[in-house]
C-alpha positions in Angstrom: -6.7 119.7 85.0 -9.6 118.7 87.3 -10.3 115.3 88.9 -12.7 114.2 86.2 -10.2 115.0 83.4 -7.5 113.0 85.2 -9.8 110.1 85.7 -10.8 110.1 82.0 -7.2 110.3 81.0 -6.4 107.2 83.2 -9.3 105.3 81.7 -8.3 106.2 78.2 -4.7 105.0 78.8 -5.9 101.7 80.1 -8.4 101.1 77.3 -6.0 102.2 74.5 -3.8 99.1 74.9 -2.5 97.1 72.0 -5.0 95.4 69.8 -4.7 91.6 69.4 -5.3 88.5 71.4 -6.4 89.1 75.0 -4.5 87.5 77.8 -7.2 85.8 79.9 -4.9 85.6 82.9 -4.8 89.4 83.1 -8.6 89.8 83.1 -10.1 90.9 86.3 -13.5 90.1 87.7 -16.2 92.8 87.8 -15.8 93.2 91.5 -12.0 93.7 91.2 -12.6 96.3 88.5 -15.2 98.1 90.5 -13.0 98.2 93.6 -10.0 99.5 91.8 -12.1 102.1 90.0 -13.6 103.4 93.2 -10.1 103.4 94.8 -8.8 105.6 92.0 -11.8 108.0 92.2 -11.2 108.3 96.0 -7.5 108.9 95.6 -8.1 111.6 92.9 -10.7 113.3 95.1 -8.2 113.3 98.0 -5.5 114.6 95.7 -7.8 117.5 94.6 -8.7 118.0 98.3 -12.4 117.5 97.6 -12.8 115.0 100.4 
């Protein structure tokens, strides 16, 4: 499994949460989402020894 597949798998797990009312306290700002997304990409690249 390559880094892109792992990243897609992580994203699918996060977006496949239970349907229903959203808890507004658990929502993140766009900046927080972007930062955590980039951190995951970097960690996956390091794990795959691409950087």
